[in-house]
C-alpha positions as CSV (number, residue, x, y, z in Angstrom):
1,X,-23.1,-30.2,16.3
2,X,-23.6,-29.5,12.3
3,X,-20.1,-28.3,10.9
4,X,-20.2,-26.5,8.2
5,X,-18.2,-25.4,4.8
6,X,-17.6,-21.2,4.9
7,X,-14.6,-19.1,4.5
8,X,-13.3,-18.1,8.0
9,X,-11.2,-15.4,9.3
10,X,-7.9,-15.7,11.0
11,X,-5.2,-13.2,12.9
12,X,-1.8,-12.9,14.3
13,X,-1.3,-12.2,17.8
14,X,1.9,-11.1,19.3
15,X,2.3,-8.7,16.1
16,X,2.1,-5.1,15.3
17,X,-0.2,-4.4,12.8
18,X,3.0,-2.4,10.9
19,X,4.8,-5.8,10.3
20,X,1.5,-7.9,8.8
21,X,3.3,-10.8,7.0
22,X,2.0,-11.9,3.7
23,X,-1.0,-13.0,2.7
24,X,-2.3,-11.0,6.2
25,X,-3.6,-7.3,6.1
26,X,-3.2,-4.7,8.7
27,X,-6.4,-3.7,11.0
28,X,-4.6,-0.3,12.0
29,X,-7.2,0.6,14.7
30,X,-7.0,-2.8,16.4
31,X,-3.1,-3.2,15.8
32,X,-4.3,-6.2,14.0
33,X,-3.3,-8.8,11.8
34,X,-6.6,-10.6,9.3
35,X,-6.7,-13.0,6.7
36,X,-9.6,-14.9,4.8
37,X,-9.0,-17.9,3.5
38,X,-8.8,-18.7,0.1
39,X,-11.2,-21.5,0.1
40,X,-14.1,-22.8,2.3
41,X,-13.0,-24.6,5.4
42,X,-15.2,-27.1,8.0
43,X,-15.2,-25.1,11.3
44,X,-14.2,-28.1,13.2
45,X,-11.2,-27.7,11.5
46,X,-10.3,-23.8,11.5
47,X,-7.2,-24.1,14.1
48,X,-5.6,-26.3,11.5
49,X,-6.1,-24.3,8.3
50,X,-5.4,-21.3,10.7
51,X,-1.8,-22.7,12.0
52,X,-1.0,-24.6,8.3
53,X,-2.1,-22.7,5.5
54,X,-2.3,-19.1,7.2
55,X,1.3,-19.0,8.3
56,X,0.7,-19.9,12.0
57,X,-2.3,-17.6,12.1
58,X,-5.1,-18.8,15.2
59,X,-9.4,-18.4,14.0
60,X,-10.6,-14.9,14.7
61,X,-12.2,-14.8,18.3
62,X,-12.8,-11.3,19.4
63,X,-14.6,-8.0,19.6
64,X,-13.2,-4.8,17.3
65,X,-14.9,-1.2,17.7
66,X,-17.0,0.6,15.3
67,X,-13.7,1.7,13.3
68,X,-11.9,-1.6,13.4
69,X,-14.9,-3.1,11.7
70,X,-14.8,-0.7,9.3
71,X,-11.5,-1.4,8.4
72,X,-11.6,-4.8,8.3
73,X,-14.6,-4.6,5.7
74,X,-12.5,-2.2,3.5
75,X,-10.0,-5.1,3.4
76,X,-12.1,-7.9,3.1
77,X,-13.3,-6.7,-0.1
78,X,-9.6,-6.4,-1.5
79,X,-9.5,-10.0,-0.2
80,X,-12.8,-10.9,-2.3
81,X,-11.0,-9.5,-5.5
82,X,-8.0,-11.3,-5.1
83,X,-9.3,-14.4,-5.8
84,X,-11.1,-12.6,-9.1
85,X,-9.5,-14.3,-12.1
86,X,-7.2,-11.5,-13.6
87,X,-8.0,-12.6,-17.1
88,X,-10.8,-13.9,-18.8
89,X,-10.6,-15.1,-22.3
90,X,-13.6,-13.5,-24.7
91,X,-14.6,-13.7,-28.2
92,X,-12.1,-11.9,-30.2
93,X,-9.6,-12.8,-32.2
94,X,-7.3,-10.9,-35.3
95,X,-8.3,-12.0,-38.5
96,X,-5.4,-13.5,-40.6
97,X,-5.2,-12.2,-44.4
98,X,-5.1,-15.0,-47.4
99,X,-1.3,-15.5,-47.1
100,X,-1.9,-16.3,-42.9
101,X,-0.4,-13.0,-42.0
102,X,-2.1,-10.9,-38.8
103,X,-4.1,-8.2,-40.5
104,X,-5.3,-4.8,-38.5
105,X,-9.1,-6.5,-38.3
106,X,-10.4,-8.1,-35.3
107,X,-13.0,-10.7,-35.8
108,X,-15.8,-11.5,-33.1
109,X,-17.2,-14.8,-32.3
110,X,-19.9,-16.6,-33.2
111,X,-20.2,-14.8,-36.6
112,X,-20.8,-11.6,-34.6
113,X,-19.2,-9.1,-37.5
114,X,-15.6,-7.5,-37.3
115,X,-13.9,-4.3,-36.0
116,X,-11.2,-2.4,-37.2
117,X,-7.9,-2.9,-34.2
118,X,-8.1,1.4,-33.7
119,X,-11.4,1.5,-33.3
120,X,-12.8,-1.1,-31.1
121,X,-13.2,0.7,-27.7
122,X,-12.4,-1.7,-24.6
123,X,-8.6,-2.0,-25.4
124,X,-6.0,-1.4,-22.1
125,X,-4.0,-0.8,-24.8
126,X,-3.0,-0.7,-28.2
127,X,-2.3,-4.7,-29.4
128,X,1.5,-5.4,-30.7
129,X,1.4,-8.7,-31.6
130,X,-1.1,-10.4,-29.2
131,X,-3.6,-12.4,-31.2
132,X,-6.9,-12.7,-28.9
133,X,-8.1,-10.8,-26.1
134,X,-8.9,-11.3,-22.5
135,X,-11.2,-9.2,-20.0
136,X,-9.5,-7.9,-16.8
137,X,-11.3,-6.6,-13.5
138,X,-8.6,-4.7,-13.2
139,X,-9.2,-2.1,-15.8
140,X,-12.9,-1.9,-14.9
141,X,-13.6,-4.8,-17.4
142,X,-11.7,-3.6,-20.3
143,X,-9.9,-6.0,-22.9
144,X,-6.0,-6.5,-22.6
145,X,-4.5,-8.1,-26.3
146,X,-3.6,-11.3,-25.2
147,X,-1.3,-14.7,-26.7
148,X,-4.3,-17.4,-28.1
149,X,-2.2,-19.9,-26.6
150,X,-2.0,-18.6,-22.9
151,X,-3.6,-19.7,-20.7
152,X,-7.3,-18.0,-18.8
153,X,-10.2,-19.1,-17.9
154,X,-12.8,-18.3,-20.1
155,X,-16.4,-16.3,-20.4
156,X,-19.0,-18.6,-22.5
157,X,-22.2,-17.4,-23.6
158,X,-24.9,-20.0,-24.4
159,X,-26.5,-19.9,-27.7
160,X,-30.7,-20.5,-26.5
161,X,-32.4,-20.2,-23.3
162,X,-33.5,-21.7,-20.9
163,X,-30.6,-20.2,-19.6
164,X,-28.7,-23.5,-18.1
165,X,-26.9,-26.0,-18.5
166,X,-26.0,-29.5,-16.1
167,X,-22.7,-28.9,-15.6
168,X,-22.1,-25.4,-15.1
169,X,-24.3,-22.5,-13.7
170,X,-25.5,-20.3,-16.5
171,X,-27.1,-17.1,-15.1
172,X,-28.8,-14.5,-16.7
173,X,-27.1,-11.3,-16.9
174,X,-28.9,-8.1,-18.9
175,X,-30.4,-10.4,-21.2
176,X,-27.0,-12.4,-21.9
177,X,-26.4,-16.0,-20.4
178,X,-23.5,-16.0,-19.4
179,X,-20.8,-18.1,-17.4
180,X,-17.2,-17.9,-16.4
181,X,-15.2,-21.6,-17.4
182,X,-12.9,-22.1,-14.0
183,X,-10.2,-24.4,-15.7
184,X,-7.7,-22.7,-17.5
185,X,-6.7,-23.1,-20.9
186,X,-6.2,-22.0,-24.4
187,X,-8.6,-19.7,-26.9
188,X,-8.7,-23.0,-29.4
189,X,-9.5,-25.3,-26.3
190,X,-11.3,-22.3,-24.7
191,X,-13.7,-22.3,-27.7
192,X,-14.1,-25.9,-28.2
193,X,-15.4,-26.7,-24.7
194,X,-17.8,-23.4,-24.6
195,X,-19.1,-25.2,-28.3
196,X,-19.4,-28.8,-26.0
197,X,-21.7,-26.9,-23.6
198,X,-24.3,-25.8,-26.5
199,X,-22.6,-22.4,-26.5
200,X,-19.8,-19.8,-27.9
201,X,-17.0,-17.5,-26.4
202,X,-18.7,-14.0,-25.6
203,X,-18.5,-11.8,-28.3
204,X,-17.5,-8.6,-26.0
205,X,-18.0,-5.6,-28.5
206,X,-18.6,-2.5,-26.7
207,X,-18.7,-1.1,-23.6
208,X,-22.9,-1.7,-23.0
209,X,-22.2,-5.1,-21.6
210,X,-19.3,-4.4,-19.7
211,X,-22.1,-4.7,-16.9
212,X,-22.7,-8.2,-17.6
213,X,-19.2,-9.3,-18.2
214,X,-18.9,-7.7,-14.2
215,X,-21.7,-9.7,-13.0
216,X,-20.0,-13.0,-14.4
217,X,-16.8,-12.4,-13.4
218,X,-17.7,-11.2,-9.8
219,X,-20.6,-14.0,-10.0
220,X,-17.5,-16.4,-10.4
221,X,-16.9,-16.3,-6.9
222,X,-19.4,-17.5,-4.2
223,X,-19.5,-17.4,-0.6
224,X,-21.6,-20.7,0.6
225,X,-22.0,-20.7,3.9
226,X,-20.7,-16.6,4.6
227,X,-17.5,-15.6,6.1
228,X,-17.2,-17.0,9.9
229,X,-16.4,-13.8,12.2
230,X,-16.1,-15.6,15.3
231,X,-19.3,-15.8,16.5
232,X,-21.5,-18.6,18.0
233,X,-25.3,-18.4,19.8
234,X,-24.6,-19.5,22.9
235,X,-27.7,-22.1,25.1
236,X,-28.9,-18.7,26.1
237,X,-29.4,-17.7,22.3
238,X,-27.0,-15.1,23.2
239,X,-24.1,-14.3,20.9
240,X,-21.0,-14.7,21.9
241,X,-17.2,-14.6,20.3
242,X,-14.9,-17.7,21.2
243,X,-13.1,-15.7,23.4
244,X,-16.5,-15.3,25.4
245,X,-17.4,-11.4,24.8
């Protein structure tokens, strides 16, 4: 058999759904606890994955009612969202004056101008002592005040087309050539890494670019191979759950 890697579902038996332990999510209509793997798993290794990395679970192998499928879909959405990076550096930093003291002016990367702190429309809250900004999907792709010395993944924008690079998948989103670099680093290092690829940290200037930023973050998690839900085709060409249903 040709085993492939994909995300899998694990479930717990003998547990009431109101008592689902972390990281399981309850499916109330089925009185079941379901967990989607945090990484792709080879199908011939899913028993071991569910038992060891999913706290004693078993691979999902049963039929759900229509209500159960609808509830599962909502919970899978929550599971997928939990994989997105909560903080992503973008190209905005606090300007300093001639005495190296922080000002209320913020500079956009790639010499894309500046904005007064109170006029920047994307803040989730008023900056205090922070000197950088990170975008978060948890706040509708607005920008958190963030310390430049903290670590986060970062959003690079390629300077020139074609929108591609040999070792990082750049994709064109709404006329922006963007990619999330998956390794966490501080702002200065992030800026340097983007530069080595002929890119720069993305200057997130207005809500007009929120669709581009959102698309880049959502696309940073891929599901090559899909999500395996316990169905296989038998010799008769029929799709059956591994439980036989």
